[in-house]
C-alpha positions as CSV (number, residue, x, y, z in Angstrom):
1,M,-14.8,-30.4,-50.2
2,S,-11.4,-30.5,-48.8
3,A,-9.4,-27.9,-46.6
4,S,-6.8,-25.3,-46.7
5,F,-4.1,-24.1,-44.0
6,S,-2.6,-21.1,-43.5
7,R,-0.2,-19.4,-40.9
8,D,-0.7,-16.5,-38.8
9,G,2.2,-16.3,-36.2
10,K,1.8,-18.9,-33.6
11,R,-1.8,-19.7,-34.8
12,Y,-2.3,-22.2,-37.6
13,T,-5.9,-22.0,-39.8
14,V,-8.2,-25.0,-42.0
15,R,-10.7,-23.3,-43.8
16,F,-13.4,-24.8,-45.7
17,E,-15.6,-23.3,-48.7
18,R,-19.0,-25.0,-49.6
19,L,-21.8,-24.1,-51.7
20,L,-25.3,-25.3,-49.7
21,S,-28.6,-25.5,-51.1
22,H,-29.9,-24.2,-48.6
23,P,-31.0,-20.3,-47.5
24,P,-28.9,-18.7,-45.3
25,E,-31.7,-19.0,-42.3
26,K,-32.1,-21.9,-42.3
27,V,-27.9,-23.0,-42.0
28,W,-27.5,-20.2,-39.6
29,R,-30.7,-22.0,-37.4
30,A,-27.8,-24.8,-38.3
31,L,-25.6,-23.0,-36.7
32,T,-27.0,-21.3,-33.7
33,E,-29.9,-23.7,-32.5
34,R,-29.2,-26.5,-30.4
35,K,-31.5,-29.2,-31.6
36,F,-29.4,-28.7,-34.6
37,I,-26.3,-28.1,-33.6
38,R,-26.1,-31.8,-31.7
39,Q,-26.7,-33.3,-35.2
40,W,-23.5,-32.0,-36.9
41,F,-20.9,-30.9,-33.9
42,P,-18.7,-32.7,-32.5
43,C,-20.6,-31.5,-29.2
44,D,-23.7,-29.6,-27.6
45,I,-23.3,-26.2,-27.2
46,V,-24.8,-24.3,-24.6
47,G,-25.1,-20.5,-23.9
48,E,-26.9,-17.8,-26.0
49,W,-25.3,-16.1,-29.4
50,T,-24.8,-13.0,-28.8
51,A,-21.1,-11.3,-28.2
52,G,-19.0,-11.7,-24.9
53,A,-21.5,-14.5,-23.7
54,K,-19.7,-17.3,-22.2
55,L,-19.6,-21.2,-24.0
56,Q,-20.5,-24.6,-22.2
57,F,-19.5,-27.6,-24.6
58,I,-20.5,-30.8,-23.1
59,L,-18.4,-33.8,-24.5
60,E,-19.0,-36.7,-24.9
61,G,-17.9,-40.3,-26.4
62,V,-15.4,-39.7,-29.2
63,A,-15.5,-35.5,-28.6
64,A,-13.9,-36.0,-25.1
65,V,-11.3,-38.6,-25.9
66,G,-8.1,-36.2,-24.8
67,A,-9.9,-33.5,-23.8
68,R,-8.6,-30.9,-21.5
69,E,-10.9,-29.5,-19.0
70,E,-10.8,-25.7,-21.0
71,D,-12.6,-27.3,-24.1
72,H,-14.9,-27.4,-22.1
73,H,-15.5,-23.4,-21.9
74,G,-15.8,-20.7,-24.6
75,E,-16.6,-17.5,-25.5
76,V,-18.8,-15.6,-28.2
77,L,-16.8,-13.6,-30.2
78,A,-18.9,-11.9,-32.9
79,V,-22.3,-12.6,-34.2
80,E,-23.9,-10.7,-37.3
81,P,-26.8,-12.3,-37.9
82,L,-27.3,-14.6,-40.6
83,R,-23.9,-13.8,-41.8
84,L,-21.2,-14.6,-39.4
85,L,-20.5,-16.1,-36.0
86,E,-17.1,-16.6,-34.5
87,F,-16.3,-18.0,-31.2
88,R,-13.6,-19.6,-28.8
89,W,-13.8,-23.2,-27.9
90,G,-11.1,-23.5,-25.9
91,R,-8.3,-22.3,-27.0
92,E,-9.3,-22.1,-30.3
93,I,-11.3,-20.4,-33.1
94,L,-14.4,-21.5,-35.0
95,R,-15.6,-18.8,-37.3
96,C,-18.7,-19.5,-40.3
97,E,-19.5,-16.6,-42.4
98,L,-23.1,-17.0,-45.0
99,S,-23.2,-15.1,-48.2
100,P,-26.5,-15.4,-50.0
101,D,-25.4,-17.6,-53.6
102,G,-29.0,-17.5,-55.2
103,D,-31.3,-19.9,-54.2
104,G,-28.9,-21.1,-51.4
105,C,-25.9,-19.7,-49.8
106,R,-21.6,-20.0,-49.9
107,F,-20.4,-21.1,-46.5
108,L,-17.0,-20.6,-45.2
109,F,-15.9,-22.2,-42.0
110,A,-12.8,-21.8,-40.6
111,H,-11.0,-23.1,-37.3
112,S,-8.0,-21.4,-35.7
113,F,-5.4,-23.8,-33.6
114,E,-1.7,-23.4,-32.1
115,D,-0.8,-27.2,-32.5
116,K,0.2,-26.9,-36.5
117,S,0.7,-31.1,-36.1
118,T,-3.4,-31.7,-35.7
119,A,-3.9,-29.7,-39.2
120,A,-4.8,-33.3,-40.3
121,R,-6.6,-34.8,-37.9
122,N,-9.1,-31.6,-37.2
123,A,-9.5,-30.8,-41.4
124,A,-11.1,-35.0,-41.4
125,G,-13.6,-34.4,-38.5
126,W,-14.7,-31.2,-39.9
127,E,-15.7,-33.2,-43.3
128,M,-17.0,-35.7,-41.5
129,C,-19.1,-33.1,-39.7
130,F,-19.9,-31.3,-42.3
131,A,-21.2,-34.5,-44.0
132,N,-23.8,-34.1,-41.3
133,L,-24.5,-30.6,-41.5
134,D,-26.0,-31.5,-44.8
135,R,-27.9,-34.5,-42.9
136,A,-29.2,-32.1,-40.6
137,L,-30.4,-29.4,-43.4
138,N,-32.0,-32.1,-45.5
139,G,-34.2,-33.7,-42.3
140,Q,-31.7,-36.7,-41.4
141,A,-30.5,-38.1,-38.8
142,P,-27.0,-38.0,-38.2
143,A,-24.3,-40.7,-39.1
144,E,-22.8,-42.1,-36.1
145,F,-19.0,-41.4,-36.3
146,D,-17.3,-43.5,-37.8
147,M,-13.4,-43.9,-37.4
148,A,-12.5,-46.5,-40.8
149,A,-14.2,-43.2,-42.6
150,W,-12.4,-41.1,-40.7
151,A,-8.9,-42.3,-40.9
152,V,-9.6,-42.7,-44.9
153,L,-9.9,-38.7,-44.9
154,F,-7.6,-38.3,-42.1
155,E,-4.8,-40.3,-44.1
156,R,-5.9,-38.5,-47.6
157,Y,-5.2,-34.9,-44.9
158,V,-2.1,-35.8,-44.5
159,E,-1.2,-36.7,-47.3
160,A,-1.9,-33.5,-48.3
161,L,-0.9,-30.9,-45.3
162,E,2.3,-32.9,-44.1
163,P,4.2,-30.3,-46.7
164,Q,2.5,-27.6,-44.4
165,A,2.1,-28.5,-41.8
166,G,4.9,-30.7,-40.9
167,S,4.2,-34.1,-39.7
168,Q,0.9,-35.0,-37.8
169,Q,-1.0,-36.5,-35.1
170,G,-3.8,-38.9,-35.5
171,A,-7.0,-39.2,-33.6
172,P,-6.1,-38.8,-29.7
173,S,-6.4,-41.9,-27.6
174,P,-8.0,-41.6,-24.1
175,G,-5.5,-39.9,-21.5
176,D,-4.2,-38.4,-24.3
């Protein structure tokens, strides 16, 4: 899978589109139930999936590196069960859309942010997350984060996105 990149005013977005072999009902559970979220998302999320609800993001390990206080808080912006989930994570906005496609579904994911120099690292990170989403949907345990695998994806995205997004930041280091 690869990401597309776009700009809308002062915000930038990386978008992914995947065809999943699982129906929207199963993928929706993976997007909204904590026991599944923890298997693929970069951190645990606590809160109700209703529009306007506050969310708490529990960051540990690699996900906590470079985190700001605001990265621990968010809000549900839109919910249409089995179709749309949009929420704010700190200053960033994540949008997941599902639509039936044969026996499976089409999964559209968009990550909107303010700093275009993080596009490649965001895209590489999401690719790793989506690999774990596949594992979760198939009943497998998540893979541990592998910095070397991330670095390969990151370099691929740097090459693809730098012409549009400019110079790219690497992985955050402790204290960033």
